[in-house]
C-alpha positions in Angstrom: 0.1 -0.4 0.1 2.8 2.5 0.9 4.5 1.9 -1.7 1.7 2.2 -4.4 1.0 5.9 -2.6 4.4 6.8 -2.8 4.0 6.0 -6.4 1.1 8.2 -6.8 2.6 10.9 -4.9 5.8 11.4 -6.7 5.5 9.2 -10.1 5.8 12.2 -12.2 9.8 11.2 -11.7 11.4 8.9 -13.7 13.0 7.4 -10.8 9.6 6.7 -9.4 8.2 5.3 -13.0 11.1 2.7 -13.1 10.2 1.4 -9.6 6.5 1.0 -9.7 6.2 0.5 -13.7 6.7 -3.7 -13.9 6.4 -3.3 -17.6 9.5 -1.7 -17.9 13.1 -3.1 -17.9 16.5 -1.3 -15.6 17.3 0.2 -18.5 14.0 1.3 -19.5 14.2 -0.2 -23.0 10.3 -1.4 -23.3 8.2 1.6 -23.3 5.2 1.9 -20.6 2.3 0.1 -20.7 -0.6 1.9 -22.1 -3.8 2.2 -20.6 -5.9 0.5 -23.1 -10.1 -0.2 -22.3 -10.2 -3.9 -21.1 -10.4 -6.3 -23.9 -14.3 -7.0 -22.9 -15.5 -3.3 -23.8 -16.6 -3.4 -27.6 -17.1 -0.3 -30.1 -16.7 3.1 -28.7 -16.7 4.6 -25.6 -19.3 7.5 -25.0 -18.0 10.0 -22.7 -19.5 13.1 -21.6 -18.7 15.6 -18.8 -22.0 17.7 -17.2 -21.4 20.5 -15.3 -23.8 20.8 -12.5 -25.8 23.6 -13.5 -27.5 22.5 -16.9 -26.6 18.8 -16.4 -25.7 16.8 -13.9 -24.5 12.7 -13.4 -27.6 12.2 -10.6 -30.6 14.1 -11.6 -30.2 14.7 -15.4 -30.3 18.9 -14.7 -33.9 18.1 -12.9 -32.7 18.8 -9.3 -34.1 17.5 -6.4 -37.4 19.9 -7.3 -37.4 18.1 -10.6 -37.5 13.9 -9.6 -39.9 15.0 -6.8 -42.0 16.3 -9.4 -45.3 14.2 -10.1 -44.6 15.6 -14.2 -42.4 14.0 -16.0 -39.7 16.0 -18.2 -41.3 16.3 -21.9 -39.8 16.2 -25.3 -39.2 18.9 -27.5 -40.1 16.4 -30.5 -41.9 13.2 -29.6 -41.0 11.6 -32.3 -37.5 12.7 -32.1 -36.1 13.3 -28.8 -32.5 13.3 -28.4 -30.1 11.3 -26.0 -30.2 14.4 -23.2 -33.8 14.1 -23.2 -33.8 10.5 -23.5 -31.4 9.9 -20.2 -33.2 12.9 -18.6 -36.4 10.9 -19.2 -34.7 7.2 -18.1 -33.2 8.7 -14.9 -36.4 10.4 -14.3 -38.2 7.5 -13.7 -35.6 4.9 -12.8 -34.8 7.2 -9.7 -38.5 7.6 -9.1 -39.6 3.7 -9.3 -36.9 2.9 -6.0 -36.7 5.9 -3.8 -40.5 7.1 -2.4 -40.8 10.6 -3.0 -44.1 11.3 -1.7 -44.6 13.8 1.4 -44.4 12.4 4.6 -41.8 9.6 3.0 -38.4 11.3 4.0 -37.5 12.6 0.2 -35.4 16.0 1.0 -35.5 15.3 4.9 -33.4 11.9 5.6 -32.5 11.4 1.6 -32.3 12.8 -1.6 -30.3 14.7 -3.9 -30.3 17.8 -1.8 -29.4 16.3 1.5 -26.4 17.1 2.6 -25.3 18.9 -0.4 -26.5 22.4 -2.4 -30.0 23.2 -2.7 -31.1 21.2 -5.3 -28.0 18.4 -5.5 -26.7 18.8 -9.0 -23.5 16.7 -8.9 -20.9 17.8 -11.9 -18.9 15.3 -13.8 -17.6 12.8 -16.3 -19.8 10.1 -17.5 -18.2 6.9 -19.7 -20.8 4.9 -21.5 -19.8 1.8 -23.0 -21.0 -2.1 -24.5 -18.9 -5.3 -23.3 -19.3 -9.2 -23.5 -18.9 -12.2 -22.0 -17.1 -14.4 -23.2 -19.5 -17.1 -25.5 -22.0 -14.1 -25.9 -22.0 -11.9 -28.2 -24.8 -10.3 -27.1 -24.1 -6.5 -25.7 -24.5 -5.9 -22.1 -24.2 -1.8 -21.3 -21.5 -0.9 -18.7 -21.6 3.0 -17.3 -19.3 4.5 -15.1 -19.9 7.8 -13.3 -16.7 10.1 -11.6 -18.1 13.1 -10.1 -15.7 16.4 -10.0 -15.4 16.0 -6.1 -13.1 12.4 -6.5 -10.3 12.5 -4.2 -7.6 10.7 -6.3 -5.8 10.4 -2.7 -8.5 8.4 -1.1 -10.1 6.8 -3.7 -13.6 5.1 -3.5 -16.0 3.4 -6.3 -19.3 1.5 -5.7 -20.4 -0.7 -8.1 -24.6 -0.2 -9.0 -25.8 -2.6 -11.4 -29.7 -2.3 -11.8 -32.2 -3.8 -10.3 -34.9 -6.0 -12.0 -34.7 -5.8 -15.6 -34.0 -1.9 -15.5 -31.4 -0.2 -17.7 -28.0 1.4 -17.1 -29.9 3.9 -14.8 -31.6 1.5 -13.1 -29.7 1.8 -9.8 -29.3 6.2 -9.9 -31.4 5.8 -6.8 -30.2 3.3 -4.4 -26.1 3.0 -4.7 -25.4 5.7 -7.5 -27.1 8.5 -5.1 -25.2 7.6 -1.8 -22.0 7.1 -4.1 -21.3 10.1 -5.7 -22.3 12.8 -2.5 -19.5 10.8 -0.9 -17.0 11.9 -3.9 -16.9 7.8 -5.3 -16.5 7.0 -9.1 -19.7 4.8 -9.5 -19.7 1.8 -11.9 -23.2 0.7 -13.5 -24.2 -2.0 -15.4 -27.7 -3.0 -16.7 -26.4 -6.9 -16.7 -27.6 -7.7 -19.8 -31.8 -7.7 -18.7 -31.9 -4.0 -19.5 -33.6 -2.5 -22.2 -32.8 -3.6 -25.6 -36.4 -3.2 -27.4 -36.1 -4.2 -31.7 -39.3 -2.7 -33.5 -39.2 -6.0 -35.5 -42.0 -4.2 -37.8 -39.8 -1.1 -38.3 -36.7 -2.9 -37.9 -35.0 0.0 -35.3 -33.5 -1.2 -32.3 -31.8 1.1 -29.9 -28.2 2.4 -29.9 -26.3 2.9 -26.9 -27.9 6.5 -25.9 -31.9 5.5 -26.9 -32.0 6.5 -30.0 -33.1 4.5 -32.7 -31.3 3.0 -35.7 -32.2 0.6 -38.5 -28.4 0.6 -39.9 -26.6 -1.9 -39.3 -24.4 -0.5 -35.8 -24.1 -1.6 -32.3 -27.2 -1.4 -31.0 -28.6 -2.3 -27.4 -30.3 -5.9 -29.2 -31.4 -7.1 -32.2 -33.5 -10.7 -32.8 -31.3 -12.8 -34.4 -33.2 -13.4 -37.4 -32.7 -12.6 -41.5 -35.0 -10.2 -43.1 -36.6 -13.2 -45.0 -37.2 -14.7 -41.2 -38.7 -10.6 -40.0 -40.9 -10.5 -42.5 -42.7 -14.0 -42.4 -42.8 -13.6 -38.7 -44.7 -9.5 -39.1 -47.1 -11.1 -41.9 -48.0 -13.4 -39.0 -47.7 -11.6 -35.8 -47.9 -7.5 -37.2 -46.4 -4.9 -34.7 -44.5 -6.9 -31.8 -41.3 -6.3 -30.4 -38.3 -9.0 -29.4 -36.4 -7.5 -25.8 -33.2 -8.4 -25.3 -33.8 -10.1 -21.6 -36.3 -12.4 -22.7 -35.5 -13.4 -26.9 -31.0 -13.3 -26.5 -31.1 -16.5 -26.6 -28.8 -16.1 -23.9 -29.0 -16.6 -20.0 -27.5 -13.2 -18.2 -28.1 -14.7 -14.8 -25.9 -16.9 -15.0 -23.2 -14.0 -15.5 -24.7 -11.3 -13.4 -21.3 -11.4 -11.0 -19.3 -11.6 -14.2 -20.7 -8.7 -15.4 -20.2 -6.2 -12.1 -16.7 -7.4 -11.7 -16.2 -6.2 -15.4 -17.8 -2.7 -14.3 -15.3 -2.6 -11.5 -12.6 -2.9 -14.3 -14.2 -0.7 -16.5 -14.3 1.8 -13.7 -10.5 1.3 -12.8 -9.7 2.0 -16.7 -11.7 5.6 -16.6 -10.4 6.3 -13.3 -6.8 5.7 -14.7 -7.7 7.6 -18.3 -9.0 10.6 -16.6 -6.6 11.1 -13.6 -3.5 9.5 -15.0 -1.9 10.2 -18.4 -0.9 8.3 -22.0 1.2 5.5 -20.2 0.2 3.5 -17.5 1.4 4.9 -14.2 -1.2 3.0 -12.5 -2.6 5.7 -10.5 -5.7 4.4 -9.3 -5.5 0.9 -8.0 -7.8 -2.3 -6.6 -5.0 -1.5 -4.0 -5.3 1.7 -3.1 -9.0 1.9 -3.5 -12.3 1.2 -1.7 -14.4 -0.8 -4.0 -17.8 -1.2 -2.0 -20.3 -3.9 -3.9 -24.0 -2.3 -3.7 -27.4 -1.8 -5.1 -30.6 -3.7 -4.2 -33.1 -6.4 -5.5 -31.6 -8.8 -8.1 -28.9 -6.0 -8.4 -27.4 -7.0 -4.8 -27.3 -10.0 -5.7 -25.0 -9.7 -8.4 -23.3 -7.6 -6.2 -23.0 -10.3 -3.6 -21.7 -12.9 -6.7 -19.4 -10.6 -8.0 -18.2 -10.7 -4.3 -18.0 -14.7 -4.1 -16.5 -15.0 -7.8 -14.0 -12.1 -7.3 -10.1 -13.7 -8.0 -8.2 -10.4 -8.3 -8.8 -8.7 -5.1 -11.1 -6.0 -6.3 -13.8 -6.0 -3.8 -13.3 -4.8 -0.2 -17.0 -5.1 0.7 -20.9 -5.3 0.5 -23.2 -3.4 1.3 -26.3 -4.2 -0.8 -30.4 -4.1 0.1 -32.8 -7.3 0.0 -30.6 -9.6 -2.3 -32.5 -11.6 -4.7 -29.7 -14.5 -4.0 -30.5 -18.3 -4.6 -28.3 -20.4 -2.3 -27.6 -24.3 -2.5 -30.4 -26.0 -1.8 -29.5 -28.0 2.0 -31.8 -29.5 4.3 -29.0 -29.7 6.5 -30.3 -27.0 9.3 -33.8 -26.6 11.0 -36.2 -22.9 10.4 -37.7 -22.4 13.6 -40.0 -19.6 14.2 -41.4 -18.8 17.8 -42.6 -21.9 19.5 -43.5 -23.6 16.3 -42.7 -26.7 15.2 -39.1 -26.6 13.4 -39.5 -26.8 9.8 -37.4 -29.4 7.8 -38.1 -29.5 4.9 -37.5 -25.8 4.0 -35.2 -24.9 0.9 -35.9 -25.2 -2.8 -34.3 -23.8 -5.8 -35.5 -21.2 -7.9 -36.8 -23.2 -10.6 -38.6 -25.3 -8.0 -40.7 -22.8 -6.2 -42.2 -20.7 -9.8 -42.7 -24.5 -11.2 -44.6 -25.3 -8.0 -46.7 -21.9 -8.5 -46.9 -22.3 -12.2 -48.8 -26.4 -11.8 -50.3 -25.3 -8.2 -51.5 -21.2 -7.9 -54.7 -21.7 -10.1 -56.2 -24.4 -8.2 -55.0 -23.0 -5.1 -56.6 -19.8 -5.6 -59.8 -21.4 -5.5 -59.3 -21.9 -1.5 -61.7 -19.8 0.4 -59.4 -18.5 2.8 -57.0 -17.5 -0.5 -59.9 -15.5 -2.0 -60.8 -13.7 0.6 -57.3 -12.3 1.3 -56.2 -12.2 -2.0 -59.5 -11.3 -4.4 -57.3 -10.0 -7.2 -56.2 -14.1 -7.5 -59.8 -14.8 -8.9 -59.9 -11.6 -11.2 -57.3 -13.0 -12.7 -58.0 -16.6 -12.3 -61.6 -17.2 -12.7 -63.6 -19.6 -10.9 -64.6 -22.0 -13.8 -60.7 -21.9 -14.8 -59.8 -22.6 -11.5 -61.8 -25.5 -11.2 -60.4 -26.9 -14.0 -57.0 -26.8 -13.2 -58.4 -28.5 -9.5 -60.0 -31.2 -11.7 -56.6 -31.7 -14.2 -54.5 -32.0 -11.0 -57.4 -34.1 -9.3 -56.9 -36.4 -12.4 -53.0 -36.4 -12.5 -52.8 -37.9 -8.8 -51.1 -34.1 -8.4 -53.9 -33.0 -4.9 -55.8 -35.3 -3.0 -58.9 -33.7 -0.8 -62.1 -32.0 -1.6 -62.7 -29.2 -4.3 -65.0 -26.2 -5.0 -65.9 -28.0 -7.7 -68.2 -30.3 -5.4 -69.5 -26.9 -4.3 -71.3 -25.7 -7.7 -72.2 -29.1 -9.3 -75.2 -30.8 -8.1 -75.8 -33.9 -10.5 -75.1 -36.9 -10.0 -72.4 -37.2 -12.6 -70.2 -34.7 -10.4 -71.0 -36.2 -7.2 -70.4 -39.0 -8.5 -66.7 -37.7 -10.1 -66.0 -35.7 -6.6 -66.5 -39.3 -4.3 -63.8 -40.8 -6.9 -61.5 -37.8 -6.9 -62.0 -36.9 -2.9 -62.6 -39.6 -0.9 -62.7 -37.8 2.2 -65.8 -35.6 1.3 -66.9 -32.5 -1.2 -65.7 -29.2 1.4 -63.1 -26.8 1.2 -60.4 -26.8 -1.9 -57.7 -29.2 -3.1 -54.9 -29.9 -1.2 -51.3 -30.4 -2.9 -50.5 -34.2 -2.7 
């Protein structure tokens, strides 16, 4: 650590460069290593500087008041919005989607751009946007680094902010992003390959990295793997459809969420050395002298947890996440006890098993009076007649036992006999999983 800090402070001398740069021999015959973008970066890197007056990193120029407004920012030309207008709307929507700005919720008092900052909380600095890929996939993943002007080279810090849900690159701007920027830290974001990326199959237009539309063969967030003939055939049968990156890219982005976060950190270090170093790589800012906190919420938080587990390069120093969506290996070697209840032994299942069980049994379970009373919307999307058919089908397959509401609704001898055969315990109540 001391050696690295000395290099940072006195690296202007030839002796210090020779001592700190392992790529040069003692006679300085080898040129210093160039600070090249990581090999996983694809295409151009979009660099924009924001003055913190007309536009900024955190609020896109809206300030605390603009983010608090119930009226979303409008486009000057709705059919041809500019990149700046698209960015502003994306930040507005993503911030408000995850941060409570309603009166009395704490916004503007305990949290928000203006808290602990200037009144409106605009943060000047630099923003770098790029596409990246992982080995084995050509589908682009968006990565972004924001470096506030308050970044301290002598005390560097970095926060990861992978998007939650299937949000785009600004998905964690109001959670991990705001905290990091206010602390003067660089913030690195990634959409994890699950973010926005819509391909309009009818017009053959897709989104560039800045959100604008393109129908030409250039780098875009996602374009479906279809030939012109295949797309025309599909449009003939199914007009006015969209293909989405998360659903139709033929990849499994979740498998690489941890790698995406680690790549975003590496991209962040390249950005910092580009901005604060020189043309040759003097390694001004390194994982050794930088505090790196992996953060975010929901499956963005889960992605940061995965990144910490997969970190073999010593990039991450700590993890601070909220409600991380994680799926640990199934284990029944322990029991779960709540209060004085009986210990639960059969508790753990994989996410695939949970979702499969819901898909199979939910339609029938919704017919139980206890469920219909506490969750009336279930019935709205699962009419009783459909639910009864589902229960009957499950019973015929031997997947449920017990009684069913079908018996309460039908009085004919046929349904009575059916009930007795399927639910010999009686005809009251609802289906019970076998």
